[in-house]
C-alpha positions in Angstrom: -15.9 -7.4 22.4 -13.6 -9.3 20.7 -10.5 -7.0 19.4 -11.2 -8.4 16.1 -14.6 -7.1 16.1 -13.8 -3.4 17.0 -11.1 -3.5 14.4 -13.7 -4.6 12.1 -16.1 -2.2 13.2 -13.5 1.0 12.9 -13.0 -0.4 9.3 -16.3 -0.5 8.6 -16.7 3.0 9.9 -13.9 4.3 7.8 -15.0 2.5 4.3 -18.9 3.9 5.2 -17.6 7.7 5.7 -14.9 7.6 3.2 -14.1 9.8 -0.3 -13.3 7.9 -3.3 -9.6 8.7 -2.7 -10.1 7.7 0.8 -11.1 4.3 0.0 -7.5 4.0 -1.5 -6.2 4.7 1.9 -8.4 2.3 3.6 -7.1 -0.3 0.9 -3.2 0.9 1.5 -4.0 0.6 5.4 -5.3 -3.1 4.8 -2.2 -3.9 2.8 0.2 -2.9 5.7 -2.2 -4.9 8.0 -1.6 -7.8 6.0 2.0 -7.5 5.6 2.8 -6.7 9.6 0.5 -10.3 10.2 2.7 -11.9 7.6 5.8 -10.5 9.4 4.6 -11.9 12.8 3.2 -15.1 11.0 6.8 -15.9 9.9 8.7 -15.0 13.2 6.3 -17.2 15.0 7.0 -20.0 11.8 2.7 -20.2 11.2 3.3 -21.1 7.8 -0.4 -21.2 7.4 -1.5 -17.7 8.7 1.7 -16.3 6.6 0.3 -17.5 3.3 -3.2 -16.4 3.9 -2.2 -12.9 4.6 -0.1 -12.6 2.2 -2.8 -14.0 -0.4 -5.1 -11.6 1.1 -2.9 -8.4 0.4 -2.2 -9.9 -3.3 -6.1 -9.4 -3.4 -5.7 -6.2 -1.6 -2.8 -4.9 -4.2 -4.7 -6.3 -7.6 -8.0 -3.9 -6.4 -5.5 -1.1 -6.2 -4.0 -2.2 -9.3 -7.7 -2.4 -11.1 -8.4 1.4 -9.8 -5.4 2.9 -11.6 -6.8 4.9 -14.5 -4.5 3.9 -17.6 -6.1 5.7 -20.1 -6.0 9.1 -18.8 -3.3 9.0 -15.8 -0.5 9.4 -17.8 2.7 8.8 -16.0 1.0 9.1 -12.5 -0.6 5.9 -13.5 2.6 4.3 -15.0 4.4 4.9 -12.1 1.6 3.6 -9.9 1.8 0.2 -11.9 5.1 -0.3 -11.7 5.1 0.3 -8.0 2.4 -2.3 -7.7 4.2 -4.6 -9.8 7.3 -4.2 -7.2 5.4 -4.6 -4.2 3.9 -8.0 -5.6 7.0 -9.3 -6.7 8.8 -8.6 -3.6 5.8 -9.5 -1.2 6.3 -13.2 -3.4 10.1 -13.2 -3.0 9.9 -12.4 0.6 7.3 -15.3 1.0 9.6 -18.0 -0.9 12.9 -16.7 1.0 11.4 -16.1 4.5 12.5 -12.6 4.5 11.0 -10.4 7.2 13.4 -7.8 6.3 12.1 -7.9 2.6 8.5 -7.2 4.1 9.6 -4.4 6.2 10.9 -2.7 3.5 7.3 -3.1 1.7 5.6 -1.6 4.4 8.0 1.3 4.5 7.1 1.8 0.7 3.3 1.3 1.2 3.0 4.0 3.8 4.9 6.4 1.9 2.8 6.3 -1.1 -0.5 5.7 1.5 0.5 9.5 2.7 0.3 11.1 -0.4 -2.8 9.6 -1.0 -4.1 10.5 2.3 -2.5 14.4 1.5 -4.3 14.4 -1.9 -7.6 13.2 0.1 -7.2 16.1 2.7 -6.6 18.5 -0.1 -10.0 17.4 -1.9 -12.1 17.5 1.2 -10.5 21.1 2.3 -10.5 22.5 -0.9 -6.8 23.2 -0.4 -4.6 23.4 -3.1 -1.6 25.8 -4.0 0.1 26.6 -0.5 -0.9 23.8 1.4 1.9 21.4 2.8 1.7 19.1 -0.1 0.6 19.6 -3.4 -1.0 17.2 -5.8 2.4 17.6 -7.8 4.3 16.8 -4.7 2.2 14.0 -4.0 2.8 12.7 -7.4 6.4 12.9 -6.8 6.0 11.1 -3.5 4.2 8.2 -5.8 6.9 8.4 -8.5 9.8 8.4 -5.6 8.2 5.4 -3.8 7.9 3.6 -7.1 11.5 4.5 -7.9 12.7 2.9 -4.5 10.4 -0.1 -4.9 12.7 -0.8 -7.9 15.5 0.1 -6.2 15.0 -2.4 -3.3 13.8 -5.3 -5.7 17.2 -4.9 -7.7 19.3 -4.8 -4.8 17.5 -7.8 -3.1 18.1 -9.8 -7.0 21.4 -8.7 -7.2 
C-alpha cells in the first residue's frame, strides 16, 4: 500500500467517525497539510505543486468560512471570519513572494486555532465543561488570539 493510500484511508476513517466539530478539526489538518506541501514545493522549485496545493488550501479555507454561523455566532464568528481572511491574504502574499517563512507562520496560527477546536470537540464528546483544562471561553479566547496574531503578522509583512 502506498503512503498516499494509507493517508487517504486514515483521512476517510477520521471523517466517517468525526463529530461536527471534529470535521472542522479534520479540515484544519488538511489545511496544514496543504500549507506544508506548499512550503516543500517552494523549496524544491515545484511551481505546479505549489499552485495546486495552495489552491486546494483556499478551497478548504472557503469551506471552513462557509461553516461560520454569522447570524448567531457573535464576536467569535467575526473573529473567525477575520482569521480566515488574514490566512487567505497571507497565503496569496506568500505565493507571490515565494515566502516559506510566511507560510510557516500561517501553519503555526492554523495549528493554534485547530488546538482550540480540538479542545472544544473533546469537551463535547466527554461532556466536560467547567473545570476542564480548556473551557469554551478559553477556546474562544484562543480563537480570538489567533485572529489577532494573524492580523499582526499580516501587518508586519506588509510594512
